N, C-alpha and C positions, 0 to 999 in steps of 0.2 A: 575412555573414548579412543577410537583409532586415530592415528596421525592424519592430519589433513591431507587429502588425496594427492595433491600435486606439489606438495612442499618440497619433495626431493627432486622433482624434475622440472622445476620452473626456474626462471632467471633469478639471480641474486643469491646471497648467502642465506643460510638457515636463520641466523639471528635477525637479519634485516627482514626476512620473510615473516618471522614471528612478530616482529615489531609492526609490520604492516597489518597483520591479523589483529593485533591489540588495538591499533588505531581505528580500524574499521569497527571493532566492537564498541569502542568509546563513541564513535560517530553515530552508530545505530542507536545506542542507548540514549544519547542526547536528543536525537531526532524523535525517538519513539515517545518520550514522555512530555514533549512540547504540547501546548505552550506553557512557558514559565518565564519569569523575569530574566531578560538577557539571553533568551533561547537563540535568537538570530545570531548574536555575536559568538556564542559558544559553538554553534554549528558551523559558522564561517571558519573559525580557527581549526576545528576538527576536520572539516571537509577539505580545507586548503592543505592541511598537513598530509592527509591521505592522498590527495591528488599529487603532491610533490613526490612522495615516496613511490607511488605507483608509476609516475612518469619516469623516475630514475631506473625502473626495471625495464628490461628489454621486452618490447611488445611481442606477444605470441598470438594474439587473436585479432582478427580484422575488426574494424569499427562498424562500417556499414551504414545503411540509410536510417536504421532505427535510432542511431545516435543523433542524426540530423533532426529527426522529429522532436526528440527531447530538447536539443539545443534551441530549436525554434520556439518551443513552449517556454523554456527558461529565458530566452532572449526577449520574448513578449512581456514577461514579468518585469524585466529590467526596463524595457522601453516604456512601460506603463507609468514609470516615474514622471515622465513628461506631462501626462494628462491627469495624473493622480490628484485626488482631492486632499490627500495627506501624503505628500512626497517623502517626508522625513520618516514615515512609517513604511512606505513602500520600498525605499532603496535598500535598507539593511535586510529586510525579509526576502526581497527578490535576489539580493546577492547571495544569501544563504541557500536559496533554491538553486541558483545557477551552480554554485560550488558543490552542492549535493549531487546534481546531475553530472557535473564534471568528474567528481570523485568516483561515482558509480561507473561511468563510461571508461575511465582509465583503469579501474579495478577489473572491468570486464576484459580489457586488453591483456591482462596478465594472469587471470584466474579462470579455471573451468567452472562449470555449474556446481560440481560437487564441492570443490574447495570453498567457493563463495557461500553456499548454503550451510556448510559446517561452521563457518566463521559467524554468520549472522545467527545461527542457532544458539551459539554461546551467549550472544547479546540478549536474545529473547529470554533465555533461561535466567540470566542475571536480573533483568527487569521484572520478570514475573515473581521470582523468589523474593526480591527486595520489596515488591508490592505487598506480598503476603506478610512478610516480616513487619512492614510498616503498619499494616492493619492490626497485627497482634500487639506490637509494642506501643504504637500511638494510634489507637482506634479513632480518635477525633480527626486524624489526618487521613488515615487509610480506609475509613468507612464513610458511606454517605450518611449525613445527619440532617435529613430534610423530611418533610412530610411525605414526599413521594419516594418510594424505594429505600426507606430507612434501613440501614444495615448492609446495603449492597457494597461490594468491594470496589474501590477505586484506586487503592494503592498510591503509587507515585503520581497518578494522573489527576488533572483538574476535574475530570468527569468520568464516570463509570463506562460510558459508551466508548471512550477512547481506549480504555483498558480492554474492553471486550473485543474491539477491532484488532488491537495488537495481539491479543490472545488467539484470535482466529488465524492471523497470519503466522503466528508461532506454531499453532497446531498443524497448519498446512506444511510448514517447514519440517517439523519433526516427523510427520507421516511420510513426506517425500524421501527422507533419509533412512527410513526404517530398514531397508535392505542393505544399507552400508554400515550402520552402526550396530552395536550389540543390542540384543533384545532387552536387556535390563535398562540400558540408557534410554532406549526408545519408549519403553513402558513408563518410566519415571517422567520423562519430558511430556509425553502425551497426557498422562494423568495431571501433571502440573498445569498445562495449558487448558485442558477441559475444565478443571476445577476453577480456574480464574474466569473462564468464559461463562460458566454457570453462576459463579458468585457475583459477577458484575450485574446480573439480572437485566441484560440488554436484550429485550425480545426481538428487536429488529436485527441485531447481529446474529442471534440464534437462528432466526428464519433464514438469513443469508448463509449461515454455516450449513444448514440442512440442504439448501438449494445448491450450494457449491459441492457438497459431498455427492449429491445426486448427479450432478454434471460429470464428475469424475467416474462414478460407477457406470453411467451410460456410455461414456467415451471408451471405457475398457470393453464394454459389450460391443460397441460399434467397430472396434478393431478386428472383429471376426469377419466382417464383410470386406469386399474388395470393390474397386472400380467405382462406377457411378452410383451404385446402390449404397455404398458407404457414405458418399456425399449427401444423398437424399435423406437417408435414415438419420445420419448425424445431425443435419440441419433441422429436420423436423423435431427431433428429440430435444435439441437445445432450445429451440423456439418454444416448445411445449413447457419445458422446465421454467424458462424465464417468465412465461405467461402465468403459470401457476404461482410462482413466487410473488409476482406483481399483484395478482389477485389476493393472495394471502395477506399482503401488507395493506392494500388499499380498499378492497372491495367487500370483504366479508366482515361485517360488524361483529358477528358472533365470534369469529376467530380473534379479532382484536380484543374483545372483551374477555375472552377466555385466557388471553395472555396477560391480563391485568392492565390493559390500556383503555383510555377513554375513546369515544368515537371521533375526537379531533386529533388523534395520534399525539397526545400530550401537547396540544397547542399548535402543532405543526400546520394545521389547516388555517390557523389565524396568521401564521408567519408568512406562508407562501403568497397570498394575495398582496401583502405589503411589499414583499421582495419583487414580485412581478411588476408592480406599479413603478418601483424604482428602476428596474431593468428597462422599462419602456422609455425612461428619460435619457438613457445612454446605452442603447442596444448593441452598438458595434464594438466599442472599446471598454465599456464599463467604467467603474470609479477608480480603478487602479488596484494593483496587487496589495493586499493586506490593508486596504484603505476604507473598507466598507463599514466596519464596526468600530467606530471611534466615538468616545464621549465628546459631546460638544459640536460634532459635525452636523450641519443641517440635514444632510441626506440620511444619516443614521437616526437623528431625532424624528424625522418624518416617518421612517419605517417603524420605529418604536411606538409612535402615536397611533399609527394605523393598526398595528397588531394588538395594542393595549398593554404591552409589557416589554421589558428589555430582553433582547436576545443578542447573541454574539456570533451567530452564523445562521445560515438559511435553513438548516435541517434538510438540506438537499444539495449534494455535491455539484450537480449540474446547474442548479440555480445559482449557487455560490460562485461557480466559475464564470457564469454570465454576468453576475453582479460585479465581479472584480475585473474580468478581462473581456467581457462582452461576447458577442458571437464568435469572434476570432479565437478566444480562449476555449470556448466550448467545442469548436470544430477540432482544434488541436488535441484537446483531451479525448474526444471520441476517436480520433485517428490513432492515438497512442494506445487506448484500451482495445480497440478492434485489432490493431496490429499485434499486440501481445497475445490476444486470444487466437487469432488466425494462425500465427506462426507457431505458437505452442501446441495448439490442437493438431496441426499438421505434423509437427515433430513427434508428438506423443502417439498419435493414431497411425500415421503412415510410416514414419521412420523408427518407431518403437523406442524412442529416447525416453527412458523412464522418468528422469528428473524434470522433464518439460511439464509434467503434471503440476509441478509447483507453480509455474507461471500461469497455467490455466486456472488453478485454484485462486491465486492472488488476484488475477485480473477479474475473474468472476465475482470474487468477494467485493472488490471495488465497485463493479457495476451494480451489484445488488445493494450494498450498504449505502451507496450514493443516493439511493432513492429517498431515504429519510435522514441521513446524516451527511457530513461533509468531509470525508476522509481525503478526498482528492485535492483539497485546498489547504492541507496542513503539511508540515515538514515530513512526517513519517509517511503520509499518503503519497507524497511526491517521490520519496525514496523507493517505496515498494512498487509504484507504478513504473519508475525507470528501471528497476531491477527486473520486474516481470517482462518488460519489453526487451531489454538487453540480454537477459539470460533465458529467453523463450526457447532457445535450442542451443545445443552444443555447437559453438561456432567453429570456424575453420582455423587450424593452427598454422601460423606463419613460420616457416623454417628459417634458419640463419641465412640461407641464400636468397630468401625473398620469395621462394615458390610457395604454393599453398597445397596442403594435403588435408584430407578430411580427418577429423578426430573420431575414433571409434571407442574411446575409453568408456563412455557411459551409454553406449548403444546396447540395449538388451533385447530380449525376446519378450513376447507377450506372455503375461502370466494369467 
């Protein structure tokens, strides 16, 4: 693998820079495989250490409004401790979210798109390889052993859908770096991520992956146009793709059946009415971050009775956000997602910044997977949401004298 892009021209010594890379890899690994016992504490320590080391480096990139959006979302998580039905569960989880956001924001101040993606690519490779190794050595842990999807890969994760989503983000990362790294490394990483994505047997994530890939292909085509026609064609194309994916997930029973799913989307249509009923009880602020799915809580027991079985998330990221942070949280989530998509699409299509395609892919994956899963309300989902927004475009470099000059390092031509 080639040396990380900006290691030689960024602040700080090479050893400290490499130590920062290592800490980011550890943080991403810990966040990606959550939830697990003590995940919030582990992520708090990892993110706090990354934040301190990044803070010690001389800032090179401006922060901007997007950091404020993420800070507001993280701050709402912390504030929800006040009204949470389970404050002792809310506080550590919310603290971990805030520190993840802080670490990603500070890392953004000292790293380019390329350097950041090369670092997280290493973390993704480690997690996927260890997941496969776990399935081989300890199949009772690494493979699904249930009536539904027996033998599906879940690796280090508590559920195969979490592995599938992480594999999708890893695939987007490896593809985004394809023109920077050697062909051999790119092919190996791509095969690894695709193998894990398929082995997880998560049809929802597979549909989202196809929709995300189609978005990138269409955007590359839209770059041929100019002016107002580019805006109209791009908007109509993206709207059409989102509509098709939505219909594929919800409207066509034959497609669902063909993918091996039942007409209730594996019980999701039983879960959603129960969650919506609970949301109506606290629509503005929700139950509090990480407080909705707790044994013994009356609100949780009510939803379980209404659905007819136990579940530990809403199987819909938007409903889960409303359940935990109410309408306030949903609005902030939508702002962050739209901000990442708009900024990254503009950078990729208009400014021809190649690596901005990564933020497009990640944000679109979140938008689509959120329809039937809840990635935006777990640690890894929060991390990739923040990264997609903060790294949506190559930011402006701040010189030692405080003036600002545009970075051209990763600006390329259309291919």
